[in-house]
Every structure is written in structure tokens, then in C-alpha cells.
mmCIF file of the N, C-alpha and C atoms, coordinates in Angstrom:
data_MODEL
# 
_entry.id   MODEL 
# 
loop_
_atom_site.group_PDB 
_atom_site.id 
_atom_site.type_symbol 
_atom_site.label_atom_id 
_atom_site.label_alt_id 
_atom_site.label_comp_id 
_atom_site.label_asym_id 
_atom_site.label_entity_id 
_atom_site.label_seq_id 
_atom_site.pdbx_PDB_ins_code 
_atom_site.Cartn_x 
_atom_site.Cartn_y 
_atom_site.Cartn_z 
_atom_site.occupancy 
_atom_site.B_iso_or_equiv 
_atom_site.pdbx_formal_charge 
_atom_site.auth_seq_id 
_atom_site.auth_comp_id 
_atom_site.auth_asym_id 
_atom_site.auth_atom_id 
_atom_site.pdbx_PDB_model_num 
ATOM 1   N N  . MET A 1 1  ? 0.848   -1.177 0.000   1.00 0.00 ? 1  MET A N  1 
ATOM 2   C CA . MET A 1 1  ? 0.000   0.000  0.000   1.00 0.00 ? 1  MET A CA 1 
ATOM 3   C C  . MET A 1 1  ? 0.892   1.237  0.000   1.00 0.00 ? 1  MET A C  1 
ATOM 4   N N  . LEU A 1 2  ? 0.490   2.219  -0.757  1.00 0.00 ? 2  LEU A N  1 
ATOM 5   C CA . LEU A 1 2  ? 1.207   3.484  -0.859  1.00 0.00 ? 2  LEU A CA 1 
ATOM 6   C C  . LEU A 1 2  ? 0.411   4.555  -0.129  1.00 0.00 ? 2  LEU A C  1 
ATOM 7   N N  . GLU A 1 3  ? 1.076   5.332  0.731   1.00 0.00 ? 3  GLU A N  1 
ATOM 8   C CA . GLU A 1 3  ? 0.426   6.454  1.412   1.00 0.00 ? 3  GLU A CA 1 
ATOM 9   C C  . GLU A 1 3  ? 1.165   7.739  1.081   1.00 0.00 ? 3  GLU A C  1 
ATOM 10  N N  . LEU A 1 4  ? 0.393   8.770  0.737   1.00 0.00 ? 4  LEU A N  1 
ATOM 11  C CA . LEU A 1 4  ? 0.941   10.084 0.411   1.00 0.00 ? 4  LEU A CA 1 
ATOM 12  C C  . LEU A 1 4  ? 0.095   11.156 1.080   1.00 0.00 ? 4  LEU A C  1 
ATOM 13  N N  . LYS A 1 5  ? 0.698   12.279 1.409   1.00 0.00 ? 5  LYS A N  1 
ATOM 14  C CA . LYS A 1 5  ? -0.045  13.441 1.886   1.00 0.00 ? 5  LYS A CA 1 
ATOM 15  C C  . LYS A 1 5  ? -0.374  14.298 0.671   1.00 0.00 ? 5  LYS A C  1 
ATOM 16  N N  . ILE A 1 6  ? -1.660  14.583 0.493   1.00 0.00 ? 6  ILE A N  1 
ATOM 17  C CA . ILE A 1 6  ? -2.163  15.281 -0.681  1.00 0.00 ? 6  ILE A CA 1 
ATOM 18  C C  . ILE A 1 6  ? -2.818  16.595 -0.270  1.00 0.00 ? 6  ILE A C  1 
ATOM 19  N N  . ILE A 1 7  ? -2.612  17.621 -1.085  1.00 0.00 ? 7  ILE A N  1 
ATOM 20  C CA . ILE A 1 7  ? -3.278  18.907 -0.883  1.00 0.00 ? 7  ILE A CA 1 
ATOM 21  C C  . ILE A 1 7  ? -4.087  19.223 -2.135  1.00 0.00 ? 7  ILE A C  1 
ATOM 22  N N  . LEU A 1 8  ? -5.388  19.425 -1.946  1.00 0.00 ? 8  LEU A N  1 
ATOM 23  C CA . LEU A 1 8  ? -6.283  19.834 -3.027  1.00 0.00 ? 8  LEU A CA 1 
ATOM 24  C C  . LEU A 1 8  ? -6.913  21.147 -2.595  1.00 0.00 ? 8  LEU A C  1 
ATOM 25  N N  . LYS A 1 9  ? -6.501  22.229 -3.238  1.00 0.00 ? 9  LYS A N  1 
ATOM 26  C CA . LYS A 1 9  ? -6.886  23.569 -2.783  1.00 0.00 ? 9  LYS A CA 1 
ATOM 27  C C  . LYS A 1 9  ? -8.161  24.113 -3.408  1.00 0.00 ? 9  LYS A C  1 
ATOM 28  N N  . ASN A 1 10 ? -8.485  23.676 -4.626  1.00 0.00 ? 10 ASN A N  1 
ATOM 29  C CA . ASN A 1 10 ? -9.615  24.286 -5.317  1.00 0.00 ? 10 ASN A CA 1 
ATOM 30  C C  . ASN A 1 10 ? -10.245 23.303 -6.309  1.00 0.00 ? 10 ASN A C  1 
ATOM 31  N N  . TYR A 1 11 ? -11.265 23.780 -6.986  1.00 0.00 ? 11 TYR A N  1 
ATOM 32  C CA . TYR A 1 11 ? -11.996 22.968 -7.956  1.00 0.00 ? 11 TYR A CA 1 
ATOM 33  C C  . TYR A 1 11 ? -11.071 22.399 -9.032  1.00 0.00 ? 11 TYR A C  1 
ATOM 34  N N  . ASP A 1 12 ? -10.177 23.215 -9.563  1.00 0.00 ? 12 ASP A N  1 
ATOM 35  C CA . ASP A 1 12 ? -9.264  22.758 -10.614 1.00 0.00 ? 12 ASP A CA 1 
ATOM 36  C C  . ASP A 1 12 ? -8.361  21.637 -10.124 1.00 0.00 ? 12 ASP A C  1 
ATOM 37  N N  . ASP A 1 13 ? -7.882  21.739 -8.884  1.00 0.00 ? 13 ASP A N  1 
ATOM 38  C CA . ASP A 1 13 ? -7.054  20.676 -8.302  1.00 0.00 ? 13 ASP A CA 1 
ATOM 39  C C  . ASP A 1 13 ? -7.838  19.369 -8.212  1.00 0.00 ? 13 ASP A C  1 
ATOM 40  N N  . ILE A 1 14 ? -9.081  19.458 -7.754  1.00 0.00 ? 14 ILE A N  1 
ATOM 41  C CA . ILE A 1 14 ? -9.904  18.251 -7.609  1.00 0.00 ? 14 ILE A CA 1 
ATOM 42  C C  . ILE A 1 14 ? -10.153 17.606 -8.963  1.00 0.00 ? 14 ILE A C  1 
ATOM 43  N N  . GLU A 1 15 ? -10.453 18.400 -9.956  1.00 0.00 ? 15 GLU A N  1 
ATOM 44  C CA . GLU A 1 15 ? -10.694 17.860 -11.298 1.00 0.00 ? 15 GLU A CA 1 
ATOM 45  C C  . GLU A 1 15 ? -9.424  17.221 -11.870 1.00 0.00 ? 15 GLU A C  1 
ATOM 46  N N  . ALA A 1 16 ? -8.281  17.873 -11.720 1.00 0.00 ? 16 ALA A N  1 
ATOM 47  C CA . ALA A 1 16 ? -7.017  17.324 -12.226 1.00 0.00 ? 16 ALA A CA 1 
ATOM 48  C C  . ALA A 1 16 ? -6.625  16.059 -11.465 1.00 0.00 ? 16 ALA A C  1 
ATOM 49  N N  . PHE A 1 17 ? -6.849  16.047 -10.150 1.00 0.00 ? 17 PHE A N  1 
ATOM 50  C CA . PHE A 1 17 ? -6.568  14.870 -9.335  1.00 0.00 ? 17 PHE A CA 1 
ATOM 51  C C  . PHE A 1 17 ? -7.433  13.698 -9.804  1.00 0.00 ? 17 PHE A C  1 
ATOM 52  N N  . SER A 1 18 ? -8.713  13.944 -10.002 1.00 0.00 ? 18 SER A N  1 
ATOM 53  C CA . SER A 1 18 ? -9.630  12.897 -10.457 1.00 0.00 ? 18 SER A CA 1 
ATOM 54  C C  . SER A 1 18 ? -9.203  12.334 -11.811 1.00 0.00 ? 18 SER A C  1 
ATOM 55  N N  . GLU A 1 19 ? -8.772  13.205 -12.689 1.00 0.00 ? 19 GLU A N  1 
ATOM 56  C CA . GLU A 1 19 ? -8.294  12.774 -14.011 1.00 0.00 ? 19 GLU A CA 1 
ATOM 57  C C  . GLU A 1 19 ? -7.038  11.905 -13.878 1.00 0.00 ? 19 GLU A C  1 
ATOM 58  N N  . ALA A 1 20 ? -6.167  12.243 -12.941 1.00 0.00 ? 20 ALA A N  1 
ATOM 59  C CA . ALA A 1 20 ? -4.904  11.519 -12.760 1.00 0.00 ? 20 ALA A CA 1 
ATOM 60  C C  . ALA A 1 20 ? -5.109  10.101 -12.235 1.00 0.00 ? 20 ALA A C  1 
ATOM 61  N N  . ILE A 1 21 ? -6.193  9.856  -11.512 1.00 0.00 ? 21 ILE A N  1 
ATOM 62  C CA . ILE A 1 21 ? -6.386  8.523  -10.926 1.00 0.00 ? 21 ILE A CA 1 
ATOM 63  C C  . ILE A 1 21 ? -7.504  7.716  -11.576 1.00 0.00 ? 21 ILE A C  1 
ATOM 64  N N  . LYS A 1 22 ? -8.195  8.264  -12.548 1.00 0.00 ? 22 LYS A N  1 
ATOM 65  C CA . LYS A 1 22 ? -9.374  7.583  -13.093 1.00 0.00 ? 22 LYS A CA 1 
ATOM 66  C C  . LYS A 1 22 ? -9.065  6.237  -13.732 1.00 0.00 ? 22 LYS A C  1 
ATOM 67  N N  . GLU A 1 23 ? -7.885  6.033  -14.248 1.00 0.00 ? 23 GLU A N  1 
ATOM 68  C CA . GLU A 1 23 ? -7.527  4.773  -14.904 1.00 0.00 ? 23 GLU A CA 1 
ATOM 69  C C  . GLU A 1 23 ? -6.976  3.724  -13.940 1.00 0.00 ? 23 GLU A C  1 
ATOM 70  N N  . CYS A 1 24 ? -6.809  4.061  -12.683 1.00 0.00 ? 24 CYS A N  1 
ATOM 71  C CA . CYS A 1 24 ? -6.271  3.111  -11.704 1.00 0.00 ? 24 CYS A CA 1 
ATOM 72  C C  . CYS A 1 24 ? -7.290  2.006  -11.461 1.00 0.00 ? 24 CYS A C  1 
ATOM 73  N N  . ASP A 1 25 ? -6.839  0.757  -11.520 1.00 0.00 ? 25 ASP A N  1 
ATOM 74  C CA . ASP A 1 25 ? -7.758  -0.373 -11.348 1.00 0.00 ? 25 ASP A CA 1 
ATOM 75  C C  . ASP A 1 25 ? -7.675  -0.974 -9.942  1.00 0.00 ? 25 ASP A C  1 
ATOM 76  N N  . TYR A 1 26 ? -7.279  -0.171 -8.989  1.00 0.00 ? 26 TYR A N  1 
ATOM 77  C CA . TYR A 1 26 ? -7.180  -0.593 -7.591  1.00 0.00 ? 26 TYR A CA 1 
ATOM 78  C C  . TYR A 1 26 ? -7.844  0.472  -6.728  1.00 0.00 ? 26 TYR A C  1 
ATOM 79  N N  . ASP A 1 27 ? -8.095  0.118  -5.470  1.00 0.00 ? 27 ASP A N  1 
ATOM 80  C CA . ASP A 1 27 ? -8.765  1.043  -4.557  1.00 0.00 ? 27 ASP A CA 1 
ATOM 81  C C  . ASP A 1 27 ? -7.846  2.173  -4.130  1.00 0.00 ? 27 ASP A C  1 
ATOM 82  N N  . ILE A 1 28 ? -8.398  3.374  -4.114  1.00 0.00 ? 28 ILE A N  1 
ATOM 83  C CA . ILE A 1 28 ? -7.689  4.559  -3.634  1.00 0.00 ? 28 ILE A CA 1 
ATOM 84  C C  . ILE A 1 28 ? -8.655  5.315  -2.731  1.00 0.00 ? 28 ILE A C  1 
ATOM 85  N N  . PHE A 1 29 ? -8.183  5.670  -1.549  1.00 0.00 ? 29 PHE A N  1 
ATOM 86  C CA . PHE A 1 29 ? -9.003  6.389  -0.583  1.00 0.00 ? 29 PHE A CA 1 
ATOM 87  C C  . PHE A 1 29 ? -8.320  7.681  -0.177  1.00 0.00 ? 29 PHE A C  1 
ATOM 88  N N  . LEU A 1 30 ? -9.120  8.688  0.162   1.00 0.00 ? 30 LEU A N  1 
ATOM 89  C CA . LEU A 1 30 ? -8.625  9.920  0.762   1.00 0.00 ? 30 LEU A CA 1 
ATOM 90  C C  . LEU A 1 30 ? -9.166  9.985  2.179   1.00 0.00 ? 30 LEU A C  1 
ATOM 91  N N  . ILE A 1 31 ? -8.294  10.328 3.115   1.00 0.00 ? 31 ILE A N  1 
ATOM 92  C CA . ILE A 1 31 ? -8.665  10.426 4.521   1.00 0.00 ? 31 ILE A CA 1 
ATOM 93  C C  . ILE A 1 31 ? -8.394  11.837 4.998   1.00 0.00 ? 31 ILE A C  1 
ATOM 94  N N  . SER A 1 32 ? -9.411  12.443 5.600   1.00 0.00 ? 32 SER A N  1 
ATOM 95  C CA . SER A 1 32 ? -9.295  13.788 6.167   1.00 0.00 ? 32 SER A CA 1 
ATOM 96  C C  . SER A 1 32 ? -9.982  13.754 7.525   1.00 0.00 ? 32 SER A C  1 
ATOM 97  N N  . GLY A 1 33 ? -9.206  13.889 8.573   1.00 0.00 ? 33 GLY A N  1 
ATOM 98  C CA . GLY A 1 33 ? -9.771  13.789 9.917   1.00 0.00 ? 33 GLY A CA 1 
ATOM 99  C C  . GLY A 1 33 ? -10.347 12.405 10.126  1.00 0.00 ? 33 GLY A C  1 
ATOM 100 N N  . ASN A 1 34 ? -11.627 12.329 10.479  1.00 0.00 ? 34 ASN A N  1 
ATOM 101 C CA . ASN A 1 34 ? -12.299 11.052 10.694  1.00 0.00 ? 34 ASN A CA 1 
ATOM 102 C C  . ASN A 1 34 ? -13.052 10.565 9.465   1.00 0.00 ? 34 ASN A C  1 
ATOM 103 N N  . SER A 1 35 ? -12.929 11.279 8.356   1.00 0.00 ? 35 SER A N  1 
ATOM 104 C CA . SER A 1 35 ? -13.662 10.926 7.136   1.00 0.00 ? 35 SER A CA 1 
ATOM 105 C C  . SER A 1 35 ? -12.752 10.196 6.161   1.00 0.00 ? 35 SER A C  1 
ATOM 106 N N  . ARG A 1 36 ? -13.299 9.154  5.545   1.00 0.00 ? 36 ARG A N  1 
ATOM 107 C CA . ARG A 1 36 ? -12.570 8.373  4.547   1.00 0.00 ? 36 ARG A CA 1 
ATOM 108 C C  . ARG A 1 36 ? -13.503 8.175  3.368   1.00 0.00 ? 36 ARG A C  1 
ATOM 109 N N  . VAL A 1 37 ? -13.059 8.590  2.167   1.00 0.00 ? 37 VAL A N  1 
ATOM 110 C CA . VAL A 1 37 ? -13.888 8.453  0.974   1.00 0.00 ? 37 VAL A CA 1 
ATOM 111 C C  . VAL A 1 37 ? -13.106 7.783  -0.150  1.00 0.00 ? 37 VAL A C  1 
ATOM 112 N N  . ASN A 1 38 ? -13.850 7.194  -1.060  1.00 0.00 ? 38 ASN A N  1 
ATOM 113 C CA . ASN A 1 38 ? -13.256 6.648  -2.272  1.00 0.00 ? 38 ASN A CA 1 
ATOM 114 C C  . ASN A 1 38 ? -12.725 7.831  -3.083  1.00 0.00 ? 38 ASN A C  1 
ATOM 115 N N  . ALA A 1 39 ? -11.446 7.836  -3.391  1.00 0.00 ? 39 ALA A N  1 
ATOM 116 C CA . ALA A 1 39 ? -10.837 8.964  -4.094  1.00 0.00 ? 39 ALA A CA 1 
ATOM 117 C C  . ALA A 1 39 ? -11.329 9.085  -5.534  1.00 0.00 ? 39 ALA A C  1 
ATOM 118 N N  . LYS A 1 40 ? -11.967 8.060  -6.053  1.00 0.00 ? 40 LYS A N  1 
ATOM 119 C CA . LYS A 1 40 ? -12.500 8.129  -7.409  1.00 0.00 ? 40 LYS A CA 1 
ATOM 120 C C  . LYS A 1 40 ? -13.874 8.783  -7.435  1.00 0.00 ? 40 LYS A C  1 
ATOM 121 N N  . SER A 1 41 ? -14.400 9.111  -6.263  1.00 0.00 ? 41 SER A N  1 
ATOM 122 C CA . SER A 1 41 ? -15.687 9.790  -6.156  1.00 0.00 ? 41 SER A CA 1 
ATOM 123 C C  . SER A 1 41 ? -15.454 11.298 -6.018  1.00 0.00 ? 41 SER A C  1 
ATOM 124 N N  . THR A 1 42 ? -15.689 12.024 -7.089  1.00 0.00 ? 42 THR A N  1 
ATOM 125 C CA . THR A 1 42 ? -15.490 13.473 -7.058  1.00 0.00 ? 42 THR A CA 1 
ATOM 126 C C  . THR A 1 42 ? -16.372 14.110 -6.000  1.00 0.00 ? 42 THR A C  1 
ATOM 127 N N  . LEU A 1 43 ? -17.602 13.669 -5.905  1.00 0.00 ? 43 LEU A N  1 
ATOM 128 C CA . LEU A 1 43 ? -18.508 14.195 -4.890  1.00 0.00 ? 43 LEU A CA 1 
ATOM 129 C C  . LEU A 1 43 ? -17.974 13.909 -3.485  1.00 0.00 ? 43 LEU A C  1 
ATOM 130 N N  . GLY A 1 44 ? -17.436 12.715 -3.269  1.00 0.00 ? 44 GLY A N  1 
ATOM 131 C CA . GLY A 1 44 ? -16.843 12.375 -1.979  1.00 0.00 ? 44 GLY A CA 1 
ATOM 132 C C  . GLY A 1 44 ? -15.688 13.297 -1.623  1.00 0.00 ? 44 GLY A C  1 
ATOM 133 N N  . ILE A 1 45 ? -14.864 13.622 -2.602  1.00 0.00 ? 45 ILE A N  1 
ATOM 134 C CA . ILE A 1 45 ? -13.723 14.515 -2.367  1.00 0.00 ? 45 ILE A CA 1 
ATOM 135 C C  . ILE A 1 45 ? -14.213 15.888 -1.933  1.00 0.00 ? 45 ILE A C  1 
ATOM 136 N N  . TYR A 1 46 ? -15.271 16.372 -2.564  1.00 0.00 ? 46 TYR A N  1 
ATOM 137 C CA . TYR A 1 46 ? -15.815 17.685 -2.196  1.00 0.00 ? 46 TYR A CA 1 
ATOM 138 C C  . TYR A 1 46 ? -16.322 17.721 -0.755  1.00 0.00 ? 46 TYR A C  1 
ATOM 139 N N  . CYS A 1 47 ? -16.706 16.570 -0.219  1.00 0.00 ? 47 CYS A N  1 
ATOM 140 C CA . CYS A 1 47 ? -17.234 16.510 1.149   1.00 0.00 ? 47 CYS A CA 1 
ATOM 141 C C  . CYS A 1 47 ? -16.152 16.571 2.215   1.00 0.00 ? 47 CYS A C  1 
ATOM 142 N N  . LEU A 1 48 ? -14.901 16.445 1.820   1.00 0.00 ? 48 LEU A N  1 
ATOM 143 C CA . LEU A 1 48 ? -13.804 16.436 2.789   1.00 0.00 ? 48 LEU A CA 1 
ATOM 144 C C  . LEU A 1 48 ? -13.376 17.850 3.176   1.00 0.00 ? 48 LEU A C  1 
ATOM 145 N N  . ASP A 1 49 ? -12.670 17.932 4.286   1.00 0.00 ? 49 ASP A N  1 
ATOM 146 C CA . ASP A 1 49 ? -12.084 19.198 4.757   1.00 0.00 ? 49 ASP A CA 1 
ATOM 147 C C  . ASP A 1 49 ? -10.808 19.447 3.964   1.00 0.00 ? 49 ASP A C  1 
ATOM 148 N N  . HIS A 1 50 ? -10.769 20.525 3.206   1.00 0.00 ? 50 HIS A N  1 
ATOM 149 C CA . HIS A 1 50 ? -9.611  20.840 2.361   1.00 0.00 ? 50 HIS A CA 1 
ATOM 150 C C  . HIS A 1 50 ? -8.661  21.844 3.000   1.00 0.00 ? 50 HIS A C  1 
ATOM 151 N N  . SER A 1 51 ? -8.893  22.182 4.261   1.00 0.00 ? 51 SER A N  1 
ATOM 152 C CA . SER A 1 51 ? -8.044  23.170 4.926   1.00 0.00 ? 51 SER A CA 1 
ATOM 153 C C  . SER A 1 51 ? -6.722  22.574 5.393   1.00 0.00 ? 51 SER A C  1 
ATOM 154 N N  . ASN A 1 52 ? -6.638  21.255 5.441   1.00 0.00 ? 52 ASN A N  1 
ATOM 155 C CA . ASN A 1 52 ? -5.413  20.556 5.849   1.00 0.00 ? 52 ASN A CA 1 
ATOM 156 C C  . ASN A 1 52 ? -5.081  19.484 4.820   1.00 0.00 ? 52 ASN A C  1 
ATOM 157 N N  . PRO A 1 53 ? -3.828  19.039 4.785   1.00 0.00 ? 53 PRO A N  1 
ATOM 158 C CA . PRO A 1 53 ? -3.477  17.946 3.879   1.00 0.00 ? 53 PRO A CA 1 
ATOM 159 C C  . PRO A 1 53 ? -4.289  16.689 4.208   1.00 0.00 ? 53 PRO A C  1 
ATOM 160 N N  . MET A 1 54 ? -4.575  15.907 3.181   1.00 0.00 ? 54 MET A N  1 
ATOM 161 C CA . MET A 1 54 ? -5.291  14.646 3.319   1.00 0.00 ? 54 MET A CA 1 
ATOM 162 C C  . MET A 1 54 ? -4.325  13.503 3.087   1.00 0.00 ? 54 MET A C  1 
ATOM 163 N N  . THR A 1 55 ? -4.656  12.351 3.616   1.00 0.00 ? 55 THR A N  1 
ATOM 164 C CA . THR A 1 55 ? -3.848  11.158 3.386   1.00 0.00 ? 55 THR A CA 1 
ATOM 165 C C  . THR A 1 55 ? -4.463  10.353 2.262   1.00 0.00 ? 55 THR A C  1 
ATOM 166 N N  . LEU A 1 56 ? -3.670  10.050 1.255   1.00 0.00 ? 56 LEU A N  1 
ATOM 167 C CA . LEU A 1 56 ? -4.093  9.192  0.168   1.00 0.00 ? 56 LEU A CA 1 
ATOM 168 C C  . LEU A 1 56 ? -3.581  7.788  0.455   1.00 0.00 ? 56 LEU A C  1 
ATOM 169 N N  . GLN A 1 57 ? -4.457  6.803  0.381   1.00 0.00 ? 57 GLN A N  1 
ATOM 170 C CA . GLN A 1 57 ? -4.067  5.404  0.519   1.00 0.00 ? 57 GLN A CA 1 
ATOM 171 C C  . GLN A 1 57 ? -4.391  4.696  -0.789  1.00 0.00 ? 57 GLN A C  1 
ATOM 172 N N  . ALA A 1 58 ? -3.362  4.245  -1.481  1.00 0.00 ? 58 ALA A N  1 
ATOM 173 C CA . ALA A 1 58 ? -3.532  3.502  -2.728  1.00 0.00 ? 58 ALA A CA 1 
ATOM 174 C C  . ALA A 1 58 ? -3.184  2.045  -2.444  1.00 0.00 ? 58 ALA A C  1 
ATOM 175 N N  . HIS A 1 59 ? -4.117  1.169  -2.689  1.00 0.00 ? 59 HIS A N  1 
ATOM 176 C CA . HIS A 1 59 ? -3.935  -0.247 -2.386  1.00 0.00 ? 59 HIS A CA 1 
ATOM 177 C C  . HIS A 1 59 ? -3.268  -0.950 -3.569  1.00 0.00 ? 59 HIS A C  1 
ATOM 178 N N  . THR A 1 60 ? -2.002  -0.600 -3.777  1.00 0.00 ? 60 THR A N  1 
ATOM 179 C CA . THR A 1 60 ? -1.199  -1.200 -4.839  1.00 0.00 ? 60 THR A CA 1 
ATOM 180 C C  . THR A 1 60 ? 0.279   -1.078 -4.493  1.00 0.00 ? 60 THR A C  1 
ATOM 181 N N  . ASP A 1 61 ? 1.045   -1.964 -5.053  1.00 0.00 ? 61 ASP A N  1 
ATOM 182 C CA . ASP A 1 61 ? 2.504   -1.875 -4.982  1.00 0.00 ? 61 ASP A CA 1 
ATOM 183 C C  . ASP A 1 61 ? 3.086   -1.909 -6.388  1.00 0.00 ? 61 ASP A C  1 
ATOM 184 N N  . SER A 1 62 ? 2.210   -1.913 -7.392  1.00 0.00 ? 62 SER A N  1 
ATOM 185 C CA . SER A 1 62 ? 2.672   -2.142 -8.754  1.00 0.00 ? 62 SER A CA 1 
ATOM 186 C C  . SER A 1 62 ? 2.397   -0.991 -9.717  1.00 0.00 ? 62 SER A C  1 
ATOM 187 N N  . ASP A 1 63 ? 2.255   0.226  -9.227  1.00 0.00 ? 63 ASP A N  1 
ATOM 188 C CA . ASP A 1 63 ? 2.041   1.380  -10.105 1.00 0.00 ? 63 ASP A CA 1 
ATOM 189 C C  . ASP A 1 63 ? 3.090   2.452  -9.782  1.00 0.00 ? 63 ASP A C  1 
ATOM 190 N N  . PRO A 1 64 ? 4.291   2.292  -10.313 1.00 0.00 ? 64 PRO A N  1 
ATOM 191 C CA . PRO A 1 64 ? 5.373   3.240  -9.989  1.00 0.00 ? 64 PRO A CA 1 
ATOM 192 C C  . PRO A 1 64 ? 5.117   4.652  -10.505 1.00 0.00 ? 64 PRO A C  1 
ATOM 193 N N  . GLN A 1 65 ? 4.232   4.821  -11.479 1.00 0.00 ? 65 GLN A N  1 
ATOM 194 C CA . GLN A 1 65 ? 3.950   6.141  -12.030 1.00 0.00 ? 65 GLN A CA 1 
ATOM 195 C C  . GLN A 1 65 ? 2.914   6.921  -11.227 1.00 0.00 ? 65 GLN A C  1 
ATOM 196 N N  . LEU A 1 66 ? 2.274   6.293  -10.246 1.00 0.00 ? 66 LEU A N  1 
ATOM 197 C CA . LEU A 1 66 ? 1.225   6.978  -9.497  1.00 0.00 ? 66 LEU A CA 1 
ATOM 198 C C  . LEU A 1 66 ? 1.764   8.229  -8.799  1.00 0.00 ? 66 LEU A C  1 
ATOM 199 N N  . ALA A 1 67 ? 2.847   8.112  -8.082  1.00 0.00 ? 67 ALA A N  1 
ATOM 200 C CA . ALA A 1 67 ? 3.417   9.272  -7.388  1.00 0.00 ? 67 ALA A CA 1 
ATOM 201 C C  . ALA A 1 67 ? 3.814   10.357 -8.389  1.00 0.00 ? 67 ALA A C  1 
ATOM 202 N N  . GLU A 1 68 ? 4.273   9.957  -9.546  1.00 0.00 ? 68 GLU A N  1 
ATOM 203 C CA . GLU A 1 68 ? 4.643   10.930 -10.585 1.00 0.00 ? 68 GLU A CA 1 
ATOM 204 C C  . GLU A 1 68 ? 3.406   11.678 -11.093 1.00 0.00 ? 68 GLU A C  1 
ATOM 205 N N  . ARG A 1 69 ? 2.312   10.949 -11.329 1.00 0.00 ? 69 ARG A N  1 
ATOM 206 C CA . ARG A 1 69 ? 1.074   11.588 -11.797 1.00 0.00 ? 69 ARG A CA 1 
ATOM 207 C C  . ARG A 1 69 ? 0.476   12.510 -10.737 1.00 0.00 ? 69 ARG A C  1 
ATOM 208 N N  . LEU A 1 70 ? 0.702   12.179 -9.464  1.00 0.00 ? 70 LEU A N  1 
ATOM 209 C CA . LEU A 1 70 ? 0.133   12.963 -8.370  1.00 0.00 ? 70 LEU A CA 1 
ATOM 210 C C  . LEU A 1 70 ? 1.103   14.011 -7.833  1.00 0.00 ? 70 LEU A C  1 
ATOM 211 N N  . ALA A 1 71 ? 2.261   14.158 -8.433  1.00 0.00 ? 71 ALA A N  1 
ATOM 212 C CA . ALA A 1 71 ? 3.288   15.088 -7.949  1.00 0.00 ? 71 ALA A CA 1 
ATOM 213 C C  . ALA A 1 71 ? 2.777   16.511 -7.686  1.00 0.00 ? 71 ALA A C  1 
ATOM 214 N N  . PRO A 1 72 ? 1.908   17.066 -8.529  1.00 0.00 ? 72 PRO A N  1 
ATOM 215 C CA . PRO A 1 72 ? 1.437   18.442 -8.259  1.00 0.00 ? 72 PRO A CA 1 
ATOM 216 C C  . PRO A 1 72 ? 0.613   18.574 -6.973  1.00 0.00 ? 72 PRO A C  1 
ATOM 217 N N  . PHE A 1 73 ? 0.129   17.444 -6.444  1.00 0.00 ? 73 PHE A N  1 
ATOM 218 C CA . PHE A 1 73 ? -0.753  17.485 -5.285  1.00 0.00 ? 73 PHE A CA 1 
ATOM 219 C C  . PHE A 1 73 ? -0.091  17.003 -3.988  1.00 0.00 ? 73 PHE A C  1 
ATOM 220 N N  . ILE A 1 74 ? 1.124   16.488 -4.084  1.00 0.00 ? 74 ILE A N  1 
ATOM 221 C CA . ILE A 1 74 ? 1.814   15.949 -2.908  1.00 0.00 ? 74 ILE A CA 1 
ATOM 222 C C  . ILE A 1 74 ? 2.328   17.090 -2.054  1.00 0.00 ? 74 ILE A C  1 
ATOM 223 N N  . GLU A 1 75 ? 2.071   16.980 -0.744  1.00 0.00 ? 75 GLU A N  1 
ATOM 224 C CA . GLU A 1 75 ? 2.527   18.002 0.205   1.00 0.00 ? 75 GLU A CA 1 
ATOM 225 C C  . GLU A 1 75 ? 4.046   18.045 0.218   1.00 0.00 ? 75 GLU A C  1 
ATOM 226 N N  . ARG A 1 76 ? 4.578   19.233 0.189   1.00 0.00 ? 76 ARG A N  1 
ATOM 227 C CA . ARG A 1 76 ? 6.038   19.397 0.204   1.00 0.00 ? 76 ARG A CA 1 
ATOM 228 C C  . ARG A 1 76 ? 6.465   20.022 1.505   1.00 0.00 ? 76 ARG A C  1 
# 
């Protein structure tokens, strides 16, 4: 499993993030506080608290390009 800290600041970030993960054939979740949503659900992402970084959990070990595709959203 891969875990990353993700920051999605606005509508454009959410749309670009959704586009970056739409082809993934494994489960991906975003966790913010006590809330956990399917990251492929755009509506679910909108329901999260965006004031702090979120934790992304990708249930895969075989997608080396995932971190590269998500680079614009990874907390630095």
C-alpha cells in the first residue's frame, strides 16, 4: 500500500486529481480527519475538509507512475 499526503486547494485541483487517478484499477481512498472516501468519487472529495493535507491510501505496490502523476498534489 502506498500512502501520500495530498493537498487539493480548489476545484481545478480536484478535477485534475480525479483525471490523474481515473484509470487506476485498484482502490484509492482519501482520509481527512475522521472521514474516509473513495478517491475516485469526485462528490466524496468535495465533502472532505480541504483546509489541511489529506492522506491518500492507494492499495497497490505495482504502479510506480502513481506518485509521478500525483506530484502536483503531494505536500512538500
